[in-house]
C-alpha positions as CSV (number, residue, x, y, z in Angstrom):
1,M,26.1,-29.6,64.8
2,N,25.1,-25.9,64.7
3,Y,27.9,-23.7,63.7
4,D,25.7,-20.7,62.8
5,S,27.3,-18.2,65.2
6,D,30.9,-18.7,64.0
7,I,29.8,-18.8,60.4
8,A,27.9,-15.5,61.0
9,R,31.0,-14.0,62.6
10,I,33.1,-15.1,59.6
11,R,30.6,-13.5,57.1
12,T,30.6,-10.3,59.1
13,E,34.4,-10.1,59.0
14,Y,34.6,-10.7,55.3
15,E,32.0,-8.1,54.7
16,R,34.0,-5.6,56.8
17,R,37.2,-6.4,54.8
18,A,35.3,-5.9,51.5
19,R,34.2,-2.4,52.7
20,E,37.4,-1.3,54.4
21,V,40.4,-2.9,52.7
22,P,41.5,-1.0,49.6
23,A,40.8,-2.9,46.3
24,D,44.5,-3.1,45.4
25,Y,45.8,-4.0,48.9
26,Y,46.7,-7.6,47.8
27,S,47.6,-6.7,44.2
28,L,50.7,-8.4,42.9
29,K,51.8,-5.1,41.6
30,R,52.9,-4.5,45.2
31,P,56.4,-6.0,45.6
32,G,55.6,-7.4,49.1
33,N,52.6,-9.3,47.8
34,L,54.5,-10.6,44.8
35,L,57.2,-11.9,47.1
36,M,54.7,-13.7,49.4
37,N,52.8,-15.1,46.4
38,T,56.1,-16.4,44.9
39,Q,57.1,-18.0,48.2
40,T,53.7,-19.6,48.5
41,V,53.7,-21.0,45.0
42,R,57.2,-22.3,45.4
43,S,56.4,-24.1,48.7
44,C,53.2,-25.6,47.3
45,I,54.8,-26.9,44.1
46,R,57.6,-28.4,46.1
47,M,55.1,-30.2,48.3
48,L,53.1,-31.5,45.4
49,N,56.3,-32.7,43.6
50,R,57.2,-34.8,46.7
51,A,53.7,-36.4,46.5
52,F,54.1,-37.0,42.7
53,M,51.1,-34.7,42.2
54,F,52.7,-32.1,40.0
55,P,51.9,-31.1,37.3
56,L,48.1,-31.4,37.8
57,H,47.3,-32.8,34.4
58,G,44.3,-35.1,34.7
59,R,43.8,-34.4,38.4
60,R,40.4,-33.4,39.9
61,V,40.9,-30.6,42.3
62,A,38.7,-28.9,44.9
63,D,39.6,-25.6,46.6
64,I,37.9,-25.0,50.0
65,G,37.3,-21.3,50.5
66,C,38.1,-20.6,46.9
67,G,37.1,-16.9,47.1
68,S,37.3,-15.2,43.7
69,G,39.2,-18.1,42.2
70,G,42.7,-16.9,42.4
71,W,44.2,-20.3,43.4
72,L,42.0,-22.1,41.0
73,V,43.4,-20.0,38.2
74,E,46.9,-20.8,39.5
75,F,46.0,-24.5,39.3
76,V,45.3,-24.1,35.6
77,K,48.9,-22.8,35.3
78,W,50.0,-25.9,37.1
79,G,48.4,-28.1,34.4
80,A,44.8,-28.6,35.7
81,D,41.9,-28.6,33.2
82,P,39.4,-25.9,34.2
83,A,36.6,-28.5,33.9
84,D,38.3,-30.6,36.5
85,L,38.3,-27.8,39.1
86,S,35.7,-27.3,41.9
87,G,35.4,-24.8,44.7
88,I,33.2,-23.6,47.5
89,D,33.1,-20.2,49.3
90,L,30.9,-18.7,51.9
91,M,30.6,-15.3,50.2
92,P,28.3,-15.1,47.0
93,E,30.0,-12.0,45.7
94,R,33.4,-13.6,45.8
95,L,32.1,-16.7,44.0
96,Y,30.4,-14.6,41.3
97,R,33.9,-13.3,40.4
98,A,35.3,-16.9,40.4
99,R,32.5,-18.0,38.0
100,Q,33.4,-15.2,35.6
101,R,37.1,-16.2,35.6
102,L,36.4,-20.0,35.4
103,P,33.0,-20.7,33.8
104,Q,33.9,-24.4,33.3
105,A,34.6,-25.0,37.0
106,D,32.1,-26.5,39.4
107,L,31.6,-23.7,42.0
108,H,29.3,-23.5,44.9
109,V,28.2,-21.0,47.6
110,G,28.2,-22.7,50.9
111,N,29.6,-23.8,54.2
112,A,32.7,-26.0,54.0
113,A,31.4,-28.2,56.8
114,E,28.9,-29.5,54.3
115,L,30.6,-30.0,51.0
116,P,28.3,-30.7,48.0
117,W,30.4,-33.4,46.4
118,P,30.2,-37.2,46.7
119,D,32.8,-39.3,48.7
120,E,36.2,-39.8,47.0
121,S,35.7,-37.2,44.3
122,F,39.1,-35.5,44.2
123,D,42.8,-36.2,43.8
124,L,43.7,-32.9,45.5
125,V,41.8,-30.9,48.0
126,S,43.3,-27.5,48.9
127,Q,42.7,-24.8,51.5
128,F,44.5,-21.4,51.6
129,M,43.9,-19.3,54.7
130,V,40.6,-20.9,55.7
131,F,41.2,-22.4,59.1
132,M,42.7,-19.3,60.7
133,N,39.4,-17.6,60.2
134,V,37.5,-20.3,62.0
135,F,37.3,-20.2,65.8
136,D,34.9,-23.0,66.6
137,P,36.9,-26.2,67.2
138,E,34.0,-28.3,66.1
139,L,33.6,-26.4,62.9
140,K,37.3,-26.8,62.2
141,R,37.0,-30.5,62.7
142,A,33.9,-30.8,60.5
143,I,35.7,-29.0,57.7
144,A,38.7,-31.2,58.0
145,N,36.5,-34.3,58.0
146,E,34.7,-33.2,54.9
147,M,38.0,-32.5,53.1
148,L,39.0,-36.1,53.9
149,R,35.6,-37.5,52.9
150,V,35.8,-36.1,49.3
151,L,39.4,-37.1,48.9
152,K,40.1,-40.1,46.6
153,P,42.3,-43.0,47.9
154,G,45.9,-41.9,47.2
155,G,44.9,-38.2,47.1
156,V,46.4,-35.4,49.1
157,I,45.4,-32.2,50.9
158,L,47.4,-29.1,50.2
159,W,47.5,-26.7,53.2
160,L,48.5,-23.1,53.5
161,D,47.6,-21.1,56.5
162,G,48.8,-18.8,59.2
163,R,50.6,-20.3,62.1
164,V,50.7,-17.2,64.3
165,D,48.0,-14.8,65.4
166,N,47.7,-11.5,63.6
167,P,48.3,-8.8,66.2
168,W,46.4,-6.2,64.1
169,N,43.3,-8.3,63.5
170,P,41.7,-10.4,66.4
171,E,39.4,-12.0,63.9
172,V,42.1,-14.4,62.7
173,R,44.1,-16.9,64.8
174,G,47.1,-18.9,63.9
175,V,46.8,-22.6,63.5
176,R,49.7,-24.4,65.2
177,A,51.3,-27.6,64.1
178,A,49.8,-29.6,67.0
179,E,46.3,-28.4,66.1
180,I,46.7,-29.3,62.4
181,R,47.8,-32.8,63.4
182,S,44.9,-33.2,65.8
183,L,42.5,-32.2,63.0
184,F,43.9,-35.0,60.8
185,P,44.8,-37.7,63.3
186,T,44.8,-40.6,60.7
187,C,47.0,-38.8,58.3
188,K,50.7,-38.2,57.7
189,V,51.1,-34.4,58.0
190,E,54.2,-32.7,56.5
191,L,54.6,-29.0,57.4
192,T,57.2,-26.4,56.5
193,P,57.4,-22.8,57.6
194,A,56.5,-20.6,54.6
195,V,56.0,-17.0,53.7
196,L,58.1,-14.3,55.2
197,A,56.1,-12.3,57.8
198,P,53.9,-9.9,55.8
199,P,55.1,-6.7,57.6
200,L,58.7,-7.6,56.7
201,S,57.8,-8.6,53.1
202,R,55.9,-5.4,52.5
203,R,58.7,-3.3,54.0
204,I,61.7,-4.9,52.3
205,A,60.7,-6.5,49.0
206,G,60.5,-3.3,47.0
207,W,64.1,-2.3,47.6
208,A,65.9,-5.5,48.7
209,W,64.3,-8.6,47.3
210,P,67.4,-10.8,47.8
211,L,67.4,-9.7,51.5
212,A,63.8,-10.7,51.8
213,E,64.5,-14.1,50.3
214,A,67.4,-14.6,52.7
215,L,65.2,-13.7,55.7
216,H,62.6,-16.2,54.4
217,A,65.2,-18.9,55.0
218,L,64.9,-18.3,58.7
219,P,61.9,-20.4,59.9
220,F,61.1,-18.1,62.9
221,L,60.5,-15.2,60.5
222,C,57.9,-17.2,58.5
223,T,54.3,-16.7,59.6
224,H,52.6,-19.5,57.7
225,Y,52.7,-23.3,57.2
226,A,52.7,-25.0,53.9
227,G,51.6,-28.5,54.3
228,L,50.9,-31.8,52.6
229,I,48.4,-34.1,54.4
230,R,48.1,-37.7,53.3
231,P,45.6,-40.3,54.8
232,M,47.4,-43.4,56.0
233,R,45.0,-46.0,54.5
């Protein structure tokens, strides 16, 4: 299949963000970002615990759309050996930073619809905020199929992505539960609403963190899904 037009669109959008978004916009020194990161980490660890995949000692892990390696570094905190980590990203400049942070990891520039690893290579395959950037349904399906291809028997996919559209950025689209299940039709898909809506997090966390956490308990105020996807083999 030819996905060139959507891949070109995604590249253009990431280049725009690199030019226009302030360097510290997603910094954890900002309380709202720290709150969202904390909620994401908590949700993901809870998911992995349920699958008996936490901590990550001895696990081989691939992060799809690894960017500058932020989640790969987090996986080291969760017990993974850096030499057991792999990642792929479309943008060479982001991957350059990831290689600086994790020189032992197996990192590649490339298209996630054509992963560079053999079948059944990983215990855990993760994706954070990849699918909401992809519009082409066939490209989404190809990425999902590749994630399953490189997953070992008994392995799991860890999912974190937006479930609603971003009204300020038409270049991202939420991925609803029905679509996630359609991408992985042979899998058990567990989803939970996660991450308080970013506008609320950024507005509230700095002065009322407990209030922000209380609002996070209301599923309709959460804009993302954390998910665990397990093939039914």
